[in-house]
N, C-alpha and C positions, 0 to 999 in steps of 0.2 A: 523309618528306620533312622536310624542316627547317624548315618555315613557321611551328610550334607553339616552335620553341625562341627565347623572347624573348634569351636568352643570346649564340646563335651572331650576331642581327642586330645587337648591340649590339657586340659586339666590334668585327665585319665588314661595318660599312653598307657601302661600297663593295662589296666583294664581292658581297655582299645585292642590293644594286641591280644591279648588271652581269647576275647569275645572274638574277635575277626580272625582268628588264625587257630581253626584247632585240627590237632596233627589226632587224624583216628589211627585203632588201631583192633582189629576186629579178635577177639575168641568165637568163632565160628564151628557149631555144630549141627551137623542134622542140614535142616532145611531152612535153620537160621540164614545164613549165605547169600542164601538165589536172591535177596531184594539188594542185595550192597552190588555190584557189579550195575545195574540199570542206572543207580543210584550216579556213580562214579563217570558213565560216559557221557555223551554229549546232548543225549535228551535231557537227563534232568539233571548233568553238569553241576556237580556238589562243589566245583573249584571255585564257583561265583559265589557261593557262600561263606568259602574261608577254612571250608572243609575237603583235607586230601588224606593220603595213607600214609600210613608212618611205618619204615619197616623196623622199627624196635622199637621197645618199650620205653624205651631212656628216652628218643624222638618223639612220644606222642603225649597229650593231653589230655582226650577224649579215651576214653574205653568203650565198648560199645560189646556188649555181651549177648551174640544171635544163637537162639535158640537153646534147649535143652543145657540143664547142668546134673551134671550125674558126680558119685562122691569123684569118681577116678580123674575129672575133667576139673574139680573144684580147686586143687592142688596146684596145677599150673594158674588158673583163675587169678586164684592171690597170687600168685609169685608175679605174676605179669603185671597187674597193679601198684604193687610193692614195690616193683623196679621204677615204675611210672615217676616224676620229677611231679613238684607241685608249682604249681595248681595242677589238679588233677578231675574230671569230671569223668562220670560212669553213668552210661545209660540201660540199662535192660531192656532188650529188642525183643518183642514180640510177648506169647503168653506163658513158654517154656521158664526163662529165668524170673518172673512172677507170682506161679504158683503152681509150675510145674507142667503145664499146658494137659498136653494127649496122655501125658506120662505119670500124671497125679499119683496115681495108684501104687508106683514100682517102688520098692524096694527104695534101687538103686537113685531116686531120680532128690536130687537136693530142692524142695519146693519154693524155698524162699530164698536168692540169692545174698538181699539185701541184711542176713542176721551175720556176713560173713566178710564180706565187703559194702563201705557204702554206697550206696545208688542215689544220683541227683536226678535222675528222670526214668520214668516209666513209658515205651510205646508199645500199647495193649496192638493183639492183635494174631492171628494164626497166619500167615505171618502177616506183618505189615507191608502197605504199601510205599513205594517211596517217597509219596507226597506227606507219608505221615513221619517219616527220617528229618525232612524238612519243616516239618510246625515243631517236631521236637527240637530241633536247633535254633528255631527262631523263638522257640522256649528259653532254652539252655540260657539264649544271650541275652533275656529277657534277666534269669535267674542270675550271671557273671553283672548284668547291668548292677540290679537292687542287692549284690552280695548274700544272696539266697544260695547258690551253690556249693557248700559247705561240706561237703561229704567227706573231701581230703582234711579236714580238720576232724569232723567228726569221729574221724577216722585215727587219729593222732589222740585225742581227746579222750575216744571211749578203748581205746587200744587192746587195753586188757578182755575187755568183753567181745571184739572180735577177733581175740587172739586163743581166747576159752571154748570159742564157737567151735574154730578152724580146728582146734587138736581132740574137740572132745568127737566129729566125726574122722578126721584125720590121723591122729595119733600124734605124736609128736613130728614135729617139723624140722627138718633139716635143714634150717638155716638161720642165723640167729635174729629175736624178736628187732622187727624194725625201729621200734621207740623201746627198748630194754629198761629207761626209767620208769615207763608209765604199768612195768611188769609190776613192783613191788608195791605201787598204790592201790589203797581201795577207794572202787566206783560209786562203793556203795549208794 
């Protein structure tokens, strides 16, 4: 871990701040939230990793989507993501956001949430254990360090693609486009 390397802190203070200060907001459906409380308690102590819960999307820079995603819950997921400030990182937690999990064959299940918002990382399992959350956090640290956690940049650059996918499922969204200048461009 690079916490002892003061030269790295002085060279890239903003990167180190984003890396070790992850304010998480959770979108929890069904069983997805069951492993989060143990992570926040003294046994696992997420705060020692710099991960703290945030009260609102505007205060968060880490978005954990925990549990299944349905057509009904996709709208608040997209809205929450768009309300977050950059840089922002998104992690799909459990099998359901990845491929629908045990609800994969339901007409109402969103099987790949990454078609609607960018995902920086996945934590597989049904449900993933607290240990896997910390493995994911350390992997996210490495991605931030290398400049590879760029979901928010992909969202901005490919906004038209994401918005079209969102509106294909949800119909016309009742909020203006986050990047209206990207709506007129061809992503060809």
